[in-house]
C-alpha positions in Angstrom: 60.2 38.3 -34.8 62.0 38.4 -31.4 58.7 38.7 -29.4 57.5 35.4 -31.2 60.8 33.8 -30.1 60.6 35.1 -26.6 57.1 33.8 -26.2 58.0 30.5 -27.6 60.8 30.2 -25.0 58.4 31.2 -22.4 56.3 28.9 -23.3 58.3 26.2 -23.4 59.9 27.0 -19.8 56.6 26.6 -18.6 55.8 23.3 -20.2 59.1 22.2 -18.6 58.1 23.5 -15.2 54.8 22.0 -15.3 56.3 18.4 -16.5 58.9 18.8 -13.6 55.7 19.3 -11.1 53.9 16.2 -12.3 57.0 14.0 -11.8 57.6 15.5 -8.0 53.7 15.0 -7.0 53.4 11.3 -6.3 50.6 9.1 -7.9 47.3 8.4 -6.2 46.7 5.2 -4.6 45.5 2.7 -7.1 42.0 1.6 -6.1 41.6 -2.4 -6.2 38.9 -4.9 -7.2 37.3 -7.6 -5.3 36.3 -10.7 -7.1 34.7 -13.6 -5.5 33.0 -17.0 -5.9 30.4 -18.4 -3.4 29.7 -21.8 -3.3 28.1 -24.8 -1.6 29.8 -27.3 0.5 29.6 -29.4 -2.4 31.6 -26.9 -4.5 28.9 -25.7 -6.6 28.0 -22.2 -7.5 25.5 -20.2 -5.5 23.6 -17.5 -7.5 21.6 -14.8 -5.3 23.6 -14.7 -2.6 23.7 -11.2 -0.9 27.3 -10.1 -0.1 28.0 -6.9 1.6 31.3 -5.8 2.2 32.1 -3.4 5.0 35.2 -1.1 5.6 37.2 2.2 5.5 34.0 4.0 5.9 31.8 2.3 3.3 29.0 -0.2 3.1 28.6 -2.2 -0.5 26.0 -4.6 -1.1 25.9 -7.1 -4.1 24.3 -9.9 -5.3 26.0 -12.9 -7.0 25.2 -14.0 -10.6 24.0 -17.3 -11.9 27.6 -18.6 -11.6 28.0 -17.5 -7.9 30.2 -15.0 -8.8 30.7 -11.1 -7.9 32.8 -8.3 -8.8 33.2 -4.9 -6.8 35.5 -2.4 -7.9 36.9 1.0 -7.1 37.8 -0.6 -3.7 40.5 1.5 -1.8 43.5 -0.5 -0.2 42.5 -1.4 3.3 40.9 -4.2 5.3 37.5 -5.6 4.9 34.7 -8.0 6.4 33.0 -9.5 3.8 29.4 -11.5 4.5 27.7 -13.7 2.7 24.0 -14.5 3.2 21.4 -16.6 1.4 18.3 -18.0 3.1 18.5 -21.5 4.3 22.2 -21.1 4.6 24.6 -20.2 7.1 26.0 -16.7 7.4 29.5 -16.6 6.6 31.7 -13.5 7.7 35.2 -13.3 6.4 38.1 -10.7 6.7 40.2 -9.5 3.5 43.2 -7.5 2.8 42.7 -5.5 -0.4 45.7 -4.2 -2.0 46.3 -2.0 -5.1 45.9 -5.5 -6.9 42.9 -6.0 -5.5 41.6 -9.6 -3.7 40.1 -12.6 -4.9 38.0 -14.9 -2.4 36.4 -18.2 -2.8 33.6 -18.2 0.2 31.7 -21.7 1.0 28.6 -21.3 2.8 26.8 -24.6 4.2 23.1 -25.5 4.3 21.4 -24.7 8.0 18.8 -27.4 6.9 18.4 -31.1 6.2 17.3 -32.1 2.8 14.7 -34.3 1.5 13.5 -35.0 -2.1 10.1 -35.2 -3.0 7.8 -34.7 -5.7 4.2 -34.0 -5.7 1.8 -36.6 -7.7 -0.3 -33.6 -8.8 0.2 -30.9 -11.2 3.4 -29.4 -10.4 3.7 -26.1 -8.6 6.8 -25.4 -11.0 7.0 -26.9 -14.5 9.6 -29.8 -14.0 7.5 -32.3 -16.2 9.6 -31.9 -19.2 12.9 -32.1 -17.2 15.0 -34.8 -15.5 14.6 -32.5 -12.1 12.8 -32.7 -8.7 12.1 -30.3 -6.3 14.4 -30.4 -3.4 12.5 -29.2 -0.2 14.5 -27.8 2.6 12.9 -27.4 6.1 14.4 -26.5 9.6 14.8 -23.6 11.8 14.3 -20.8 9.2 11.7 -22.1 7.0 11.1 -24.2 4.2 12.1 -23.6 0.6 12.6 -25.4 -2.8 15.5 -25.6 -4.9 15.7 -27.5 -8.1 18.2 -30.2 -8.6 18.9 -33.3 -10.5 17.2 -36.5 -8.7 15.2 -39.7 -9.4 11.6 -38.8 -9.3 9.9 -40.3 -6.4 6.4 -40.3 -6.5 4.9 -38.7 -2.6 1.8 -40.2 -1.5 -1.5 -38.8 -3.5 -2.8 -35.6 -1.8 -5.9 -36.0 0.0 -9.7 -35.3 -1.9 -10.5 -31.7 -1.8 -13.1 -30.4 0.4 -16.3 -29.2 -1.5 -16.3 -26.0 -2.6 -19.3 -23.3 -1.8 -21.4 -23.4 -5.0 -22.1 -20.3 -6.6 -24.6 -21.2 -9.1 -27.2 -19.1 -11.0 -29.2 -20.7 -13.9 -26.4 -23.5 -14.0 -23.8 -21.0 -14.2 -20.5 -20.3 -11.5 -21.3 -17.0 -9.9 -18.5 -14.8 -8.1 -19.1 -14.7 -4.2 -20.1 -11.3 -3.3 -21.2 -9.9 0.2 -24.5 -9.0 0.3 -25.3 -5.6 2.1 -28.3 -2.9 2.2 -27.7 0.6 1.5 -27.6 2.8 4.9 -30.9 4.3 5.6 -31.7 7.6 7.1 -30.9 7.8 11.1 -32.4 10.7 13.2 -29.6 12.9 14.7 -31.7 13.8 18.2 -32.0 9.7 18.5 -28.3 8.9 17.5 -26.1 11.8 16.8 -23.0 10.0 16.5 -22.0 7.5 14.0 -18.8 5.3 13.8 -16.8 3.6 11.2 -13.5 2.3 9.6 -11.8 3.6 6.7 -11.3 1.9 3.5 -8.7 2.4 0.9 -9.6 -0.7 -1.3 -10.2 -0.1 -4.6 -11.1 -3.9 -6.0 -14.7 -2.6 -6.6 -14.3 0.1 -9.3 -11.9 -2.1 -11.5 -14.5 -5.0 -10.9 -17.4 -3.1 -12.4 -15.3 -1.5 -15.0 -14.7 -5.3 -16.3 -18.5 -6.1 -16.2 -19.5 -2.7 -18.2 -16.7 -3.5 -20.8 -18.3 -6.7 -21.6 -21.8 -5.1 -21.7 -23.0 -6.8 -18.5 -24.6 -5.3 -15.7 -22.5 -5.9 -12.5 -24.5 -7.8 -9.5 -25.5 -4.7 -7.3 -23.4 -6.1 -4.2 -20.4 -5.8 -6.2 -21.0 -2.3 -6.1 -19.4 -0.8 -3.2 -19.5 2.8 -3.4 -16.5 3.8 -1.1 -14.2 2.0 -3.1 -15.3 3.5 -6.4 -14.9 6.9 -4.8 -11.5 6.1 -3.5 -10.3 4.6 -6.7 -9.5 8.4 -7.7 -6.9 11.1 -6.3 -8.1 13.9 -5.4 -6.6 17.5 -4.4 -6.3 17.2 -0.5 -3.7 19.1 1.3 -0.5 17.1 2.4 -0.3 17.2 6.3 1.7 19.7 8.0 1.4 18.4 11.7 2.7 15.4 13.3 -0.2 13.1 12.1 0.4 11.3 9.0 -2.7 12.6 7.6 -4.5 15.9 6.8 -8.2 16.0 7.0 -10.7 18.1 4.7 -14.2 18.7 5.2 -16.7 20.4 2.6 -20.5 20.9 2.5 -22.6 21.5 -0.4 -26.2 20.5 -2.4 -27.2 16.9 -2.9 -28.0 17.0 -6.4 -30.5 13.7 -6.5 -32.2 15.7 -3.5 -32.3 19.2 -3.8 -33.7 19.5 -0.2 -30.8 17.9 1.1 -27.2 18.6 1.5 -23.7 16.5 1.4 -21.1 16.5 3.8 -17.6 15.3 2.6 -14.7 14.4 4.8 -11.2 13.6 2.9 -8.2 12.1 4.5 -4.6 12.3 2.7 -1.8 10.4 3.7 1.3 11.7 3.8 3.4 11.2 0.2 6.5 9.2 0.6 9.2 9.4 -2.3 10.0 5.7 -3.5 13.5 5.8 -2.8 13.0 6.5 0.9 11.2 3.6 1.8 12.2 1.2 4.2 13.6 -2.2 3.0 10.9 -4.4 1.7 10.6 -7.9 2.9 7.9 -9.3 0.4 6.7 -12.7 -0.1 4.4 -13.3 -3.2 1.8 -15.7 -2.3 0.4 -17.3 -5.8 -2.3 -19.3 -6.2 -1.3 -21.6 -9.0 -4.7 -24.0 -8.9 -6.3 -25.5 -12.3 -8.7 -22.5 -11.8 -5.8 -19.9 -12.5 -5.3 -21.4 -16.0 -7.0 -18.8 -18.2 -5.0 -15.6 -19.4 -6.7 -13.1 -17.3 -5.5 -15.0 -14.1 -2.2 -16.5 -13.7 -0.5 -15.2 -16.6 -2.1 -11.8 -16.1 -0.2 -12.1 -12.6 2.8 -13.3 -14.0 3.1 -10.0 -15.7 1.7 -7.8 -13.0 4.6 -9.1 -10.6 7.1 -8.3 -13.2 5.8 -4.3 -13.0 6.4 -4.8 -9.3 9.9 -6.6 -9.4 11.2 -4.0 -11.7 10.7 -1.2 -8.8 12.8 -3.4 -6.4 15.9 -2.3 -4.9 19.0 -4.0 -3.6 18.1 -3.7 0.0 14.7 -5.5 -0.9 14.1 -9.1 -0.4 11.4 -11.0 -2.3 10.4 -14.6 -1.7 7.7 -16.5 -4.1 5.3 -19.2 -2.3 2.9 -21.2 -4.5 -0.1 -23.4 -3.7 -2.4 -25.7 -5.5 -2.8 -29.1 -3.9 -0.3 -28.2 -1.5 2.3 -25.3 -0.9 6.0 -24.6 -1.5 8.6 -22.0 -1.7 9.8 -21.7 -5.3 12.0 -18.7 -4.5 13.7 -18.0 -1.2 14.3 -14.5 -0.1 16.3 -12.9 -2.9 17.9 -9.5 -3.1 15.6 -7.1 -5.1 18.9 -6.5 -7.4 18.9 -10.0 -8.8 15.7 -9.3 -10.9 16.6 -12.1 -13.5 16.5 -15.0 -10.8 13.1 -13.4 -9.5 11.7 -13.0 -13.0 13.0 -16.6 -13.9 10.8 -18.3 -11.0 7.8 -16.0 -12.0 8.1 -17.4 -15.5 8.3 -21.1 -14.6 5.2 -21.1 -12.5 2.2 -23.5 -14.2 -1.3 -23.9 -13.1 -3.2 -27.2 -11.8 -4.4 -29.0 -9.1 -6.8 -28.1 -6.1 -6.6 -24.9 -4.0 -4.9 -25.2 -0.4 -4.9 -21.4 0.2 -4.7 -21.7 3.9 -1.8 -24.1 3.8 -0.5 -21.5 1.2 -1.0 -18.5 3.6 0.6 -20.5 6.3 3.9 -21.0 4.7 4.1 -17.4 2.9 3.6 -16.2 6.6 6.2 -18.3 8.0 8.6 -17.2 5.1 8.1 -13.4 6.0 8.7 -13.9 9.7 11.9 -15.7 9.3 13.0 -13.1 7.1 11.4 -10.2 9.6 13.2 -6.7 9.2 12.5 -5.0 12.4 13.1 -1.5 10.5 11.5 -2.4 7.4 7.9 -3.3 5.8 6.8 -6.7 5.9 4.5 -8.1 3.8 2.6 -11.3 2.1 0.9 -10.0 -1.2 -1.8 -12.8 -1.8 -2.6 -13.0 -5.6 -5.5 -15.3 -6.3 -9.2 -15.8 -7.8 -10.3 -16.6 -4.0 -11.2 -20.3 -4.8 -10.1 -22.0 -1.7 -11.3 -25.8 -1.4 -8.2 -27.5 0.3 -7.4 -27.4 4.2 -8.4 -24.2 5.7 -11.1 -22.6 3.3 -14.3 -21.5 5.4 -14.1 -17.9 5.9 -14.7 -17.9 9.5 -11.3 -19.8 9.9 -9.6 -18.0 7.6 -10.5 -14.9 9.4 -9.0 -16.3 12.6 -5.6 -17.2 10.8 -5.3 -13.9 9.6 -6.2 -12.1 12.7 -3.5 -14.3 14.5 -0.8 -14.0 11.9 -1.1 -10.0 11.8 0.1 -9.9 15.3 3.5 -10.8 14.1 4.0 -7.4 12.5 3.5 -8.8 9.1 0.8 -7.6 7.0 -1.5 -8.8 4.0 -2.5 -7.4 0.7 -4.8 -9.0 -1.7 -4.6 -8.8 -5.8 -7.9 -10.5 -7.1 -8.2 -11.9 -10.3 -10.6 -13.9 -12.8 -14.4 -13.6 -13.3 -17.1 -16.3 -13.1 -15.8 -17.7 -9.7 -14.1 -14.4 -8.3 -14.6 -15.0 -4.4 -14.6 -11.3 -3.8 -16.6 -11.4 -0.4 -13.6 -13.5 1.1 -10.5 -11.6 -0.2 -12.0 -8.4 0.8 -12.1 -9.9 4.2 -8.5 -11.5 4.2 -7.0 -8.0 3.4 -9.0 -6.4 6.1 -8.2 -8.9 8.4 -4.6 -8.5 7.6 -4.2 -4.8 8.0 -3.7 -4.6 4.0 -5.6 -3.3 1.2 -7.6 -5.3 -1.8 -7.1 -4.1 -5.5 -8.7 -6.5 -8.3 -6.7 -6.4 -11.6 -8.5 -6.6 -14.8 -5.9 -5.7 -17.0 -1.9 -5.1 -17.0 -2.5 -1.0 -17.3 -4.2 -1.6 -13.8 -1.3 -3.4 -12.7 1.0 -0.3 -13.6 -1.3 1.7 -11.4 -1.1 -0.5 -8.2 2.6 -1.7 -8.8 4.2 1.5 -10.3 2.3 4.6 -9.7 0.9 4.0 -6.3 3.6 1.3 -5.1 4.3 3.2 -1.6 0.6 3.4 -1.0 0.3 -0.4 -1.8 3.7 -1.2 0.2 3.8 1.2 3.0 1.6 1.5 5.5 1.8 5.1 7.5 -1.4 4.4 10.0 -3.3 1.6 11.2 -6.8 0.5 12.9 -8.0 4.4 11.4 -11.6 4.9 12.6 -13.6 8.0 11.9 -16.3 9.3 14.3 -18.8 11.9 13.3 -20.9 14.1 15.8 -23.7 15.7 14.2 -25.3 19.0 15.5 -29.1 18.2 16.1 -30.1 21.6 16.2 -28.6 21.9 12.2 -29.2 18.2 11.1 -32.4 16.4 11.1 -31.1 13.1 10.0 -28.2 11.8 8.2 -27.1 8.5 6.2 -23.6 7.5 4.9 -23.4 6.6 1.3 -21.2 3.3 1.2 -19.0 1.6 3.8 -21.7 -0.6 4.8 -19.4 -3.5 5.5 -17.1 -0.7 7.8 -19.6 0.5 10.4 -18.4 0.2 14.0 -20.3 0.6 17.0 -19.9 4.0 18.7 -17.9 2.4 21.9 -15.8 0.9 19.6 -13.9 4.5 18.6 -11.9 4.4 21.6 -11.2 0.8 22.0 -7.8 0.1 21.0 -8.1 -3.4 20.8 -10.6 -3.1 17.6 -9.3 -3.7 14.4 -10.2 -1.0 11.9 -8.7 0.2 8.3 -5.1 1.0 7.1 -4.0 4.1 5.3 -1.0 3.4 2.7 1.4 6.3 2.3 0.0 9.1 -0.4 -3.3 7.3 -0.2 -6.6 9.4 0.4 -9.7 8.2 1.9 -13.3 10.1 1.0 -16.3 9.4 2.6 -20.0 11.1 2.1 -23.1 11.6 4.2 -26.2 12.8 3.2 -28.0 15.0 5.4 -31.3 16.6 6.1 -30.8 20.2 7.4 -33.3 21.5 10.2 -33.2 24.9 8.4 -31.3 26.8 6.1 -29.1 28.0 8.7 -25.3 27.8 8.3 -22.2 27.0 10.2 -20.5 24.3 12.2 -22.8 21.0 11.6 -20.5 18.3 12.6 -17.2 17.4 14.5 -15.1 14.8 13.0 -12.8 13.0 15.4 -10.3 10.5 13.9 -8.2 7.9 16.0 -5.2 5.9 14.6 -2.0 4.0 15.5 1.2 4.2 14.3 2.1 1.1 12.0 4.2 -0.6 15.1 2.1 0.9 17.9 -0.6 -0.2 20.1 -2.0 3.0 21.5 -4.1 5.4 19.2 -4.1 8.9 18.9 -6.9 11.4 18.1 -7.1 14.1 16.0 -10.4 16.6 15.4 -11.8 18.5 12.9 -15.1 20.5 12.1 -17.5 20.7 9.4 -19.0 24.0 8.4 -21.9 24.6 5.8 -21.3 27.3 3.8 -24.3 27.3 1.7 -22.9 26.2 -1.5 -25.0 24.1 -4.3 -23.6 21.5 -6.0 -22.7 23.3 -8.6 -20.7 26.0 -6.4 -18.7 22.9 -4.7 -15.1 22.2 -5.7 -14.2 20.1 -8.4 -13.0 17.3 -5.9 -16.7 17.5 -4.2 -18.4 17.5 -7.9 -16.6 14.5 -8.8 -16.8 12.6 -5.5 -20.5 13.1 -5.9 -20.7 12.1 -9.7 -19.3 8.8 -8.5 -21.5 8.3 -5.8 -24.5 8.8 -8.0 -23.4 6.5 -10.2 -23.1 3.8 -7.9 -26.5 4.3 -6.6 -27.8 4.1 -10.4 -25.9 0.8 -10.7 -27.3 -0.6 -7.1 -30.5 1.0 -8.1 -30.5 2.2 -4.6 -33.7 3.2 -2.8 -32.3 6.5 -2.0 -31.0 7.4 -5.3 -33.8 10.1 -5.6 -33.9 12.3 -8.9 -30.7 10.7 -9.8 -29.9 10.4 -13.7 -27.2 9.5 -16.0 -27.5 13.0 -17.4 -26.9 14.5 -14.0 -24.0 12.2 -13.4 -22.1 13.0 -16.8 -22.6 16.4 -16.5 -21.3 16.7 -12.9 -18.2 14.4 -13.8 -17.5 16.4 -17.3 -17.2 19.6 -15.8 -15.2 18.5 -12.7 -12.7 16.0 -14.6 -9.9 18.7 -14.3 -6.6 17.2 -14.6 -6.1 13.6 -15.9 -2.8 12.7 -16.5 -3.4 9.1 -16.0 -6.7 9.2 -18.4 -8.6 7.8 -15.4 -11.1 10.4 -15.3 -11.8 10.2 -19.3 -12.1 6.4 -19.1 -15.1 6.9 -16.2 -16.9 9.3 -18.6 -17.0 6.5 -21.4 -17.8 3.9 -18.6 -21.0 6.2 -17.9 -22.1 5.9 -21.4 -21.5 2.1 -21.5 -23.6 1.7 -18.0 -26.3 3.8 -19.5 -27.0 1.3 -22.3 -26.2 -1.9 -20.2 -28.7 -1.4 -17.4 -31.5 -1.7 -19.9 -35.2 -0.6 -19.2 -34.7 -0.6 -15.4 -32.9 2.8 -15.6 -33.0 3.6 -19.3 -35.6 6.2 -18.6 -33.3 8.0 -16.0 
């Protein structure tokens, strides 16, 4: 009993000592909260304003909500600088003393441009036909953009009559526009031992072919670009371990459709980049909202696709939205990626109608991108269209010149294609090539997930530009050769070291695969070719060179690596679809066998999907190839 009483007294003493110690310790300083409202000169709240708070070793960025308000908690007492920025308005800087009770601010920012009211007489770019609102167009030193406000509707002069579009008619039906090309033929090595080409990371051909086959249709031969089909898939190439932003892999094995020949594979793997490590993005979505974009697989699909991209954006990223039909306009000024609600609302309001002033849209999109240019960021226009430009600058030669001039600003262009019967594939591929970007075709929302989520860094971030590959084959080992695919990427050999010549771009994490079919002089093994690759840094103008060797170890087609076998199967598949004169003994059975044994890891299910496509292709191609 005495022990219990002693223990109780001891505990009581400790508790009192602890309580006394707590009383003697001063309470920590209470963090404050900054509450603010940003408004225009008329007192109207401004949503989407980027507010940056600097001070006491901290840098915090937020965006005002629909009521122009923002709240930042956990701010230690001290003196802070608050900067408020919104495209088309003057940049405003304030100093605030934050106490333990926080601080409240009202910020007024003024428009930096003049104001006029216009409403197009054509179908609206943004659906305003059911409200008493009009589009307010701001134009000035920092670009042009639209806001929506109550106003008297005043009809603008009618738009000029659209220029006649180039017809693509077969049997009375509109046809898509594909660039015609012939398969590479064999070249005698003694006469021409060197060949040069630009890389290609586009994947549009594969998804477009998939659309044809899923509908039970035979794709046009010119829609089948073998290199894009091969490069649609990921391979197990090693990550670079040197200064170059990519690795080079070579392999030589047997040719399944011509047992006397060999296949040389060259694989280029771009360095991976974690999404959170990306530099800030300055993006302009350029959407075609003309009448041809009304079907569900066009503008509605694009709206869903861009929602996927918006979901990936960070607060430091900026997005603007430009649209074009009979004319072009900016429906969303540059807006922080943190304000997803505002961006998505702008996307949801888009409606289709009118003719297609694509050239004007490109001009405005580049202007907006240049006005918001980030010197340390990724600056890119993403054009989404079926490519049917028919107002203003619409001829491919004129569009090429326009894009070539614009890329000098450091703003790159990517192209997203949609649609079927009037898809202007050649035009869109050319624009992406000339704009230092890539070209993808969306046939489903699932494909949008692949492009804008799984491959986001590759889609947005260029790690090497003007990438050229030159192969020098050994005439003592190789009698003749031909490149499989890359017909529209061939370059003159003298252009390899000419830094003024444009070539292909490599995105973060992207891989590029090229195949050459070669006729050996004999069965001797060893080094058969030297591979040279030149590239520029994304913001550089002087190229660097990397060299690798290709060695033939005598492997058969079925002793090759799984990656080599799968790429070979796709090449054979493409030659069958094109009914290539070089297909030799190629057969659906052989393609299926090679692809099946090499399928390997398939987390996204794309290789399994390819096997299903093979079965469809065999049946839809009909008598032409049914016996193979």
